[in-house]
Structures are given as structure tokens and as C-alpha cells.
VEXDREN-2710 file (C-alpha; in Angstrom, 1 decimal):
% VEXDREN-2710
k/r/px/py/pz
1/MET/-10.7/-43.3/10.7
2/LEU/-11.3/-43.0/14.4
3/SER/-13.6/-40.0/14.3
4/ILE/-16.3/-41.0/16.8
5/LEU/-16.1/-40.1/20.5
6/HIS/-18.3/-41.2/23.3
7/VAL/-18.2/-39.1/26.4
8/ASP/-19.4/-40.6/29.7
9/MET/-19.5/-38.6/32.9
10/ASN/-18.1/-40.4/35.9
11/ALA/-20.4/-41.0/38.9
12/PHE/-22.3/-38.1/37.6
13/TYR/-24.9/-37.5/40.3
14/ALA/-22.4/-37.8/43.1
15/SER/-19.8/-35.8/41.3
16/CYS/-22.3/-32.9/40.8
17/HIS/-22.7/-32.7/44.5
18/GLN/-18.9/-32.8/45.1
19/ALA/-18.3/-30.1/42.6
20/LYS/-21.0/-27.9/44.2
21/ASP/-19.7/-28.5/47.7
22/PRO/-15.9/-29.1/47.7
23/SER/-16.0/-30.3/51.3
24/LEU/-17.5/-33.5/50.0
25/LYS/-14.5/-34.2/47.8
26/SER/-12.5/-37.4/48.6
27/LYS/-15.4/-38.5/50.8
28/PRO/-17.6/-41.5/50.3
29/ILE/-21.1/-40.1/49.4
30/MET/-24.2/-41.9/48.3
31/VAL/-27.1/-40.2/46.5
32/ALA/-30.3/-41.8/47.7
33/GLY/-33.6/-41.1/49.4
34/ASP/-34.0/-41.1/53.2
35/PRO/-31.3/-43.6/54.6
36/LYS/-33.7/-44.4/57.4
37/LYS/-36.1/-46.0/54.9
38/ARG/-35.0/-49.6/54.2
39/ASN/-36.9/-49.7/50.9
40/GLY/-34.8/-46.9/49.4
41/ILE/-32.1/-47.5/46.9
42/ILE/-28.8/-46.0/45.9
43/LEU/-29.1/-43.9/42.8
44/THR/-25.3/-43.5/42.6
45/ALA/-22.2/-43.6/44.8
46/SER/-19.0/-41.7/44.6
47/TYR/-15.9/-43.7/43.7
48/GLU/-14.8/-43.4/47.3
49/ALA/-17.9/-45.3/48.4
50/ARG/-17.7/-47.8/45.5
51/ARG/-14.4/-49.0/46.9
52/TYR/-16.4/-50.5/49.8
53/GLY/-18.6/-52.5/47.4
54/VAL/-21.5/-50.0/47.2
55/LYS/-23.3/-50.3/43.9
56/THR/-26.1/-48.5/42.0
57/ALA/-29.6/-49.8/42.9
58/MET/-28.3/-51.4/46.1
59/PRO/-30.8/-51.1/49.1
60/ASN/-29.9/-48.2/51.4
61/TRP/-29.5/-50.5/54.4
62/GLN/-27.0/-52.7/52.6
63/ALA/-25.0/-49.8/51.3
64/GLN/-24.9/-48.3/54.8
65/LYS/-23.7/-51.6/56.3
66/LEU/-20.9/-51.8/53.7
67/CYS/-19.8/-48.1/54.2
68/PRO/-21.2/-46.8/57.5
69/GLN/-19.1/-43.6/57.3
70/ALA/-20.7/-42.6/53.9
71/ILE/-22.6/-39.4/53.6
72/PHE/-26.1/-39.8/52.3
73/ILE/-27.3/-37.0/50.0
74/LYS/-30.8/-36.5/48.7
75/PRO/-31.0/-36.2/44.9
76/ASP/-31.2/-32.7/43.3
77/TYR/-32.5/-33.3/39.7
78/ASP/-32.4/-29.6/38.8
79/LEU/-28.7/-29.6/39.6
80/TYR/-28.1/-32.7/37.4
81/VAL/-30.0/-31.3/34.4
82/ARG/-28.3/-27.9/34.7
83/THR/-24.9/-29.5/34.9
84/SER/-25.7/-31.9/32.0
85/GLN/-26.7/-29.0/29.8
86/ARG/-23.4/-27.3/30.5
87/VAL/-21.5/-30.5/29.7
88/MET/-23.4/-30.7/26.3
89/ASP/-22.6/-27.1/25.7
90/ILE/-18.9/-27.8/26.1
91/LEU/-19.1/-30.8/23.7
92/GLY/-20.8/-28.5/21.1
93/ARG/-17.8/-26.3/21.0
94/PHE/-15.7/-29.2/19.6
95/SER/-18.2/-30.5/17.0
96/PRO/-21.6/-29.6/15.6
97/GLN/-22.4/-33.3/15.5
98/VAL/-23.4/-34.2/19.0
99/GLU/-26.0/-36.9/19.8
100/ILE/-27.1/-36.9/23.4
101/PHE/-27.7/-40.5/24.7
102/SER/-28.6/-39.8/28.3
103/ILE/-28.2/-37.1/30.9
104/ASP/-24.5/-38.0/31.3
105/GLU/-23.5/-39.5/27.9
106/ALA/-23.2/-38.3/24.4
107/TRP/-21.5/-39.1/21.1
108/LEU/-19.5/-36.7/18.9
109/ASP/-18.5/-37.0/15.3
110/VAL/-15.3/-34.9/15.0
111/THR/-14.8/-35.5/11.2
112/GLY/-13.5/-32.3/9.8
113/CYS/-12.6/-30.8/13.2
114/GLU/-8.9/-31.8/13.0
115/ARG/-7.7/-28.5/11.6
116/LEU/-9.2/-26.6/14.6
117/PHE/-8.4/-29.0/17.5
118/GLY/-6.0/-31.7/16.3
119/ASP/-6.8/-35.5/15.8
120/SER/-9.4/-37.4/17.7
121/LEU/-7.2/-38.2/20.7
122/ALA/-6.2/-34.6/21.0
123/ILE/-9.8/-33.5/20.9
124/ALA/-10.7/-36.1/23.6
125/ASN/-7.9/-34.7/25.8
126/LYS/-9.2/-31.2/25.3
127/ILE/-12.8/-32.1/26.1
128/GLN/-11.7/-33.9/29.2
129/GLY/-9.6/-30.9/30.3
130/THR/-12.3/-28.4/29.6
131/ILE/-14.9/-30.2/31.6
132/ALA/-12.5/-30.6/34.5
133/GLU/-11.5/-26.9/34.4
134/GLU/-15.0/-25.4/34.0
135/LEU/-17.2/-27.8/35.8
136/ASP/-14.8/-29.7/38.2
137/LEU/-16.1/-33.0/36.9
138/LEU/-14.4/-36.1/35.5
139/CYS/-15.3/-38.1/32.4
140/SER/-14.2/-41.1/30.5
141/ILE/-14.0/-40.9/26.7
142/GLY/-14.0/-43.7/24.1
143/VAL/-12.5/-43.1/20.7
144/SER/-13.2/-45.4/17.7
145/CYS/-14.6/-45.6/14.2
146/ASN/-18.3/-46.1/15.2
147/LYS/-20.7/-45.3/18.0
148/LEU/-20.8/-48.9/19.3
149/LEU/-17.1/-49.3/19.7
150/ALA/-16.7/-45.7/21.1
151/LYS/-19.3/-46.6/23.7
152/MET/-17.6/-49.9/24.6
153/ALA/-14.3/-48.1/24.9
154/SER/-15.5/-45.4/27.3
155/ASP/-16.7/-48.1/29.6
156/MET/-13.4/-49.9/29.8
157/LYS/-11.5/-47.5/32.0
158/LYS/-12.9/-45.3/34.7
159/PRO/-12.7/-42.7/36.1
160/ASN/-11.0/-40.0/34.0
161/ALA/-9.7/-42.2/31.2
162/ILE/-9.4/-42.0/27.4
163/THR/-9.5/-45.4/25.6
164/VAL/-8.9/-45.9/21.9
165/LEU/-10.5/-49.0/20.3
166/PRO/-9.8/-49.6/16.6
167/ALA/-12.0/-52.1/14.8
168/GLU/-9.1/-54.4/14.2
169/ASP/-8.7/-54.8/18.0
170/VAL/-12.2/-56.2/18.5
171/PRO/-11.1/-59.9/18.6
172/LYS/-8.4/-59.5/21.2
173/VAL/-10.1/-56.8/23.3
174/LEU/-13.8/-57.4/23.2
175/TRP/-14.2/-61.1/22.4
176/PRO/-12.8/-62.4/25.7
177/LEU/-15.3/-60.3/27.7
178/SER/-18.4/-61.9/29.2
179/VAL/-21.4/-61.4/26.9
180/ASP/-23.2/-59.1/29.4
181/LYS/-20.5/-56.5/28.8
182/LEU/-21.8/-56.0/25.2
183/PHE/-23.9/-52.9/24.7
184/GLY/-27.6/-53.8/24.6
185/VAL/-27.2/-57.1/26.4
186/GLY/-29.0/-57.0/29.8
187/ARG/-29.7/-59.6/32.4
188/ARG/-32.5/-61.4/30.6
189/MET/-30.7/-61.6/27.3
190/THR/-27.6/-62.9/29.1
191/GLU/-29.8/-65.7/30.6
192/HIS/-31.2/-66.6/27.1
193/LEU/-27.7/-66.6/25.6
194/GLY/-26.4/-68.7/28.4
195/HIS/-29.0/-71.3/27.6
196/MET/-27.4/-71.4/24.1
197/ASN/-24.0/-71.8/25.7
198/ILE/-23.0/-68.3/24.6
199/LYS/-20.8/-67.0/27.5
200/THR/-18.5/-64.4/25.9
201/ILE/-18.8/-61.8/23.2
202/GLY/-16.5/-63.9/21.1
203/ASP/-18.9/-66.8/21.4
204/LEU/-21.7/-64.6/20.2
205/ALA/-19.7/-63.3/17.3
206/GLN/-19.2/-66.8/16.0
207/VAL/-22.9/-67.7/16.0
208/PRO/-24.5/-67.5/12.5
209/GLU/-26.6/-64.4/12.0
210/ASN/-29.6/-66.4/10.8
211/LEU/-29.6/-68.6/13.9
212/LEU/-29.7/-65.5/16.1
213/GLU/-32.5/-64.0/14.1
214/ARG/-34.5/-67.1/14.5
215/ALA/-34.0/-67.0/18.2
216/PHE/-34.4/-63.2/18.8
217/GLY/-35.9/-61.7/15.7
218/LEU/-34.4/-58.4/14.5
219/ASN/-32.5/-58.1/17.8
220/GLY/-30.6/-61.2/16.8
221/ARG/-29.2/-59.4/13.7
222/TYR/-28.0/-56.5/15.8
223/LEU/-26.4/-58.9/18.4
224/HIS/-24.4/-60.5/15.6
225/LEU/-23.2/-57.2/14.2
226/TRP/-22.4/-55.6/17.5
227/ALA/-20.5/-58.7/18.7
228/ASN/-18.3/-58.2/15.6
229/GLY/-17.9/-54.5/16.3
230/ILE/-20.1/-53.5/13.3
231/ASP/-22.3/-50.4/13.6
232/ASP/-23.2/-48.0/10.8
233/SER/-25.6/-45.7/12.6
234/PRO/-24.6/-42.0/12.3
235/VAL/-24.1/-39.5/15.1
236/ASP/-27.5/-37.7/14.8
237/PRO/-27.9/-34.4/16.6
238/HIS/-31.5/-34.3/15.4
239/ALA/-32.6/-37.7/16.7
240/MET/-35.9/-36.3/18.0
241/ASP/-36.9/-34.3/14.9
242/ASP/-39.3/-36.9/13.8
243/ALA/-40.6/-37.7/17.2
244/LYS/-44.2/-38.9/17.6
245/SER/-44.1/-38.1/21.3
246/MET/-42.0/-36.4/23.9
247/GLY/-42.0/-37.1/27.6
248/HIS/-40.1/-37.3/30.9
249/SER/-40.4/-39.7/33.8
250/ILE/-38.7/-40.0/37.1
251/THR/-38.1/-42.8/39.5
252/LEU/-38.3/-41.1/42.9
253/PRO/-35.9/-41.6/45.8
254/LYS/-38.8/-42.1/48.2
255/ASP/-42.5/-43.0/47.8
256/VAL/-44.9/-40.2/47.1
257/THR/-48.1/-40.5/49.3
258/SER/-49.9/-37.2/48.9
259/PHE/-51.5/-35.2/46.1
260/ASP/-49.3/-32.2/47.0
261/GLU/-46.1/-34.1/46.5
262/ALA/-47.3/-35.8/43.3
263/GLU/-48.5/-32.5/41.8
264/THR/-45.1/-30.9/42.4
265/VAL/-43.4/-33.7/40.6
266/LEU/-45.9/-33.5/37.7
267/LEU/-45.4/-29.7/37.4
268/SER/-41.6/-30.2/37.2
269/LEU/-42.1/-32.9/34.5
270/SER/-44.6/-30.8/32.6
271/GLU/-42.3/-27.9/32.5
272/GLN/-39.5/-30.0/31.1
273/VAL/-41.8/-31.5/28.5
274/GLY/-43.2/-28.1/27.6
275/ARG/-39.9/-26.5/27.2
276/ARG/-38.5/-29.3/25.1
277/ILE/-41.6/-29.3/22.9
278/ARG/-41.4/-25.6/22.3
279/ARG/-37.7/-25.8/21.5
280/GLU/-38.4/-28.4/18.8
281/ASN/-41.2/-26.3/17.4
282/TYR/-43.9/-28.9/18.1
283/MET/-47.4/-28.9/19.4
284/GLY/-49.4/-31.9/20.6
285/ARG/-52.8/-32.8/21.8
286/THR/-52.6/-36.1/23.8
287/ILE/-51.3/-35.8/27.4
288/THR/-50.3/-39.1/29.0
289/VAL/-49.6/-39.7/32.7
290/THR/-47.7/-42.8/33.9
291/LEU/-48.0/-43.9/37.6
292/ARG/-46.0/-46.8/39.0
293/ASP/-46.5/-47.8/42.6
294/ALA/-44.1/-49.4/45.0
295/SER/-45.0/-52.9/43.9
296/PHE/-44.1/-51.9/40.3
297/SER/-47.7/-52.0/39.1
298/THR/-48.0/-49.4/36.3
299/LEU/-51.0/-47.4/35.3
300/THR/-51.1/-45.2/32.1
301/ARG/-53.9/-42.8/31.4
302/SER/-54.3/-40.3/28.6
303/VAL/-56.6/-37.3/27.6
304/THR/-56.8/-35.5/24.3
305/ILE/-57.3/-31.7/24.2
306/SER/-56.7/-29.0/21.6
307/TYR/-53.2/-28.7/20.2
308/THR/-50.9/-27.0/22.6
309/ASN/-47.3/-26.6/23.7
310/SER/-48.2/-24.8/26.9
311/THR/-46.7/-26.0/30.2
312/GLU/-49.9/-25.0/32.0
313/ASP/-52.1/-27.0/29.6
314/ILE/-49.9/-30.1/30.0
315/TYR/-49.7/-29.7/33.8
316/ASN/-53.5/-29.1/34.3
317/SER/-54.4/-32.1/32.2
318/ALA/-51.8/-34.3/34.0
319/LYS/-53.1/-33.1/37.3
320/ARG/-56.7/-34.0/36.3
321/LEU/-55.5/-37.5/35.2
322/LEU/-53.7/-37.9/38.5
323/HIS/-56.8/-37.1/40.6
324/SER/-59.1/-39.3/38.6
325/ASN/-56.9/-42.3/38.7
326/TRP/-55.0/-42.3/42.1
327/ASP/-56.4/-42.4/45.6
328/GLY/-53.7/-40.1/47.0
329/LYS/-52.5/-42.8/49.4
330/THR/-51.1/-45.7/47.5
331/PRO/-47.3/-45.1/47.5
332/LEU/-46.0/-44.0/44.1
333/ARG/-42.4/-44.7/43.0
334/LEU/-42.5/-43.4/39.4
335/LEU/-44.3/-40.6/37.7
336/GLY/-44.2/-39.7/34.0
337/VAL/-45.7/-37.1/31.7
338/SER/-45.7/-37.1/27.9
339/LEU/-47.3/-35.2/25.0
340/SER/-48.1/-37.1/21.8
341/GLN/-49.9/-36.6/18.4
342/LEU/-47.2/-34.1/17.6
343/VAL/-47.2/-31.7/14.7
344/LYS/-44.9/-28.9/13.8
345/GLU/-46.0/-25.7/15.5
346/PHE/-48.7/-23.7/13.7
347/GLU/-50.5/-20.4/14.6
348/GLN/-53.7/-21.2/16.2
349/ILE/-56.3/-18.3/16.4
350/SER/-57.7/-18.2/19.9
351/LEU/-61.0/-16.6/21.0
352/PHE/-59.5/-16.1/24.4
353/ASN/-56.7/-13.7/25.4
354/ASN/-55.6/-16.2/28.1
355/ASP/-54.1/-18.5/25.5
356/GLU/-52.0/-15.7/24.0
357/ARG/-50.8/-14.6/27.5
358/LYS/-49.8/-18.2/28.3
359/ARG/-47.9/-18.5/25.0
360/LYS/-46.0/-15.3/25.6
361/LEU/-45.3/-16.2/29.2
362/ASN/-43.8/-19.6/28.3
363/LYS/-41.8/-18.0/25.5
364/VAL/-40.3/-15.4/27.8
365/MET/-39.5/-18.0/30.5
366/ASP/-37.8/-20.2/28.0
367/GLU/-35.7/-17.2/26.7
368/ILE/-34.7/-16.2/30.2
369/LYS/-33.7/-19.7/31.2
370/ASP/-31.7/-20.2/27.9
371/LYS/-29.8/-17.0/28.5
372/PHE/-29.3/-16.9/32.3
373/GLY/-29.9/-20.5/33.5
374/ASP/-32.7/-22.5/35.0
375/GLY/-32.4/-20.7/38.3
376/ALA/-33.0/-17.3/36.8
377/ILE/-36.8/-17.8/36.8
378/PHE/-39.0/-20.4/38.4
379/ARG/-42.4/-21.5/39.6
380/ALA/-42.8/-21.0/43.3
381/LYS/-44.5/-24.4/43.8
382/LEU/-41.3/-26.1/42.8
383/LEU/-39.1/-24.5/45.5
384/LYS/-38.6/-24.5/49.2
385/ASP/-38.2/-21.3/51.1
386/GLU/-34.4/-21.7/51.4
387/GLU/-34.1/-22.3/47.7
388/LEU/-36.1/-19.2/47.0
389/ASN/-33.8/-17.2/49.2
390/GLU/-30.8/-18.4/47.4
391/ARG/-32.1/-17.3/44.0
392/LYS/-33.1/-13.9/45.4
393/LEU/-29.4/-13.5/46.3
394/GLY/-28.6/-14.3/42.6
395/ARG/-27.0/-17.7/43.0
396/THR/-27.8/-19.0/39.6
397/GLU/-25.9/-20.9/37.0
398/ASN/-25.8/-20.5/33.3
399/ASN/-26.9/-23.4/31.1
400/ALA/-26.9/-24.5/27.5
401/PRO/-30.0/-25.2/25.5
402/ALA/-32.3/-27.9/26.7
403/LEU/-31.4/-31.5/26.2
404/ARG/-32.5/-33.2/23.0
405/GLY/-32.9/-36.8/22.0
406/ILE/-32.3/-38.5/25.3
407/LYS/-32.9/-42.2/24.8
408/PRO/-33.7/-44.8/27.5
409/ARG/-31.0/-47.3/28.4
410/LYS/-32.3/-50.8/27.7
411/GLU/-32.9/-53.1/30.6
412/LYS/-31.7/-50.6/33.2
413/HIS/-33.7/-49.2/36.0
414/PRO/-35.1/-45.8/35.1
415/GLY/-34.0/-42.8/37.1
416/ILE/-30.8/-44.3/38.5
417/GLU/-27.3/-43.6/37.2
418/HIS/-25.1/-46.3/35.8
END
């Protein structure tokens, strides 16, 4: 039964800007940092720019040489998160079983939804149409019997396509493809497999499982199963329920070289972590900050405090870690914040009214954002004057509940869209 769908938004970051500003439609645009900086990279490009050979993670200078007429746009992560939440909200209308994989991807199990919306293909068409009508965005959808094949199917035709991939078609459809096209196989794994003369997915499917396990450990077993189109993992909408930590990190479009800039990023990350922690009814006590400089040297530092789910506590601890472990000058390219040692939320009696006030403030802010959108209430440090003026005029967008269970994509550069 083909009851699993994988929805993948097309050129998501670029498409968000085109939907927000229709004058950008049909034009080659590239989401990146300052195009004058040669060390910047392309986070994503519209399909109009991709026709010139522009690719994700390509240096700005190279992309500009390939497509000199392209319009460079600075990333707007708030826009991407708000839009993603609205996409996930739409998916939730068609099935209660939605597992978010990344900011622009999710699986659905539509078993039992046929009486409401029709068969899987009909549901895929309705999802695609609803996203286009309400958000002015395109997506590709894979339809199959398991998550692996649905994911593989959604990658086959882009943009704005629906691909059905039954298990019996694996030998003729997947096996001829180069092995790096298989989900979970990145550059390094491709090199290792190449040394074993494994060039295609079909080659990999024919290698005995025990041989792959000897070479790659447990990963070898999964490689064997996936090459044969086998995957029994369920669509899990509660993938984060047993989490031991929750965090967010961001690869920045330009280097951060001042405490003020770094603190602003940490506040945004702390707010995302805090809101997500509260939504899942957790508290934690170890705050960890990750700093990666332009040479890709990574520093991770942690501090343990009393149990909390307060944005302010997370941010203040993260800020202290920043100041005690960074000189404020060495260029930073990635920042991350996480909260660990999680337990389900409990009532903690406080001797100070400040804790209660913070708890109530965070709760009210969460409720306002859930109901009216992220732009309905904000911390002034995160906004420029023009952004503040826009919100005073009431230009806000509704959004669905915060994202849950986003998993990193293996062997892909963090913070860039694929």
C-alpha cells in the first residue's frame, strides 16, 4: 500500500522571497551574504539561476560570474521559519501523522485518510495545490510504501512534481542510479564505496550484508537495506518526545566579528530553543554554546544551572559562555545553543518573584506567537528600525505551532538549503 508521502519544498529559501515579493518571480535570485565578500557562499538559488549552473554552497564570486544578472538577497531566517510552520500546518490538515525532517521537508502517513481525501495520489495533488494557493510556493512529493522510497521519489523530479515509486520498481528505477543518489550516502561514503568498486545503487544492493557490516559497522546494514528499498521505520510525529537535548544552530551568511552581532544571534537561537522546550513540556539544566570560526575550528562549552525552560536563562548563560570563550574578533561562521539534561516540566518553588514573572512572560509570548504569528510580539534587540515599523503597522503573518523533531541531514553543510 502506497500510504507514505514525502513533501519537499522547491528552492525553499529563494521561493519564500519570491512569494513575499512577486516582482522577483521569474528572475534569477541567489540567497547569500554580501556578494562583495569573496568568501561568502550561496545558500540557495532560484531555478532561474540554477539554469546557469549556480549551485548551493558555491562561492559568491563564482555564482556571480556564471549569472551576472542575478539578484543577491540576504537571508531572512524568520521568514523561512514562519513559512515552514505554515507548510507543516497545511500538511497536518491531511493527516495527523506528520514527521518533520527539516525546515522544508516532512513525511506523512495517510493511512486511513482515503475516505476524507481520496487515495495517496489524490492527497498528494491536494497538498500541492493547497500549498501553491495559500503560500504561492511549489513542492515536489514522493509517494511510496515507506519513508525511504518516498524520499527518493520526491528527489527524482523537480520542481512541482509528484512521483510514485512502488517497491517493485526499485530494480529498474533506483539500481541504475549512481550510488551517491541513495539517501544517506554522502561524499566520503561514495569514496569508500568506490574503492570497493561499488558505483551504482544496484552494485550496492548485490553486496552481501555481512560484508558491508564488516566494512562500515551498523551503517553497512542500513546501506544494504536501503539499496534494496527496504525501510520499516514509522512516520513518527513525536520523534523528539524522548529527546535528551534540544538545540538550534545556524551557519551565518557572513562572518560575525563583534559581541553585539554574536549576542543578537544567540538571543534568536535561545528564543527558538526556549519556545521548543516549553512546547514539549521539558526543562533542562545544561546550556551548551557551539562556536565555529571561519577556518572551521569548533569550540563547544557548557554550563550547568538550576532546571529551567526560560529563554532569558538560556540566553544569559549562553552570553556568559560567549564572553568567556571568544575574543570578540576572531570571525565566527557558526553559532549554536542547546539545552540538555532534560526532564519533563515540574513545578519548581522559587524564593524570588522574578522567576515567576519570567515564566508567565514566556508563556504569554508563546501563546501570542502561536495564535497570531511570530511577528505579533518580539524582542527589540532582534529587529532593525524598519522591521519594527512594519510590525507597528500590523504586517504580521499567522503561523502554526513550532517545528518539532527536525533532524540534521547527514554529510550536508549545516545552514544551507539543498
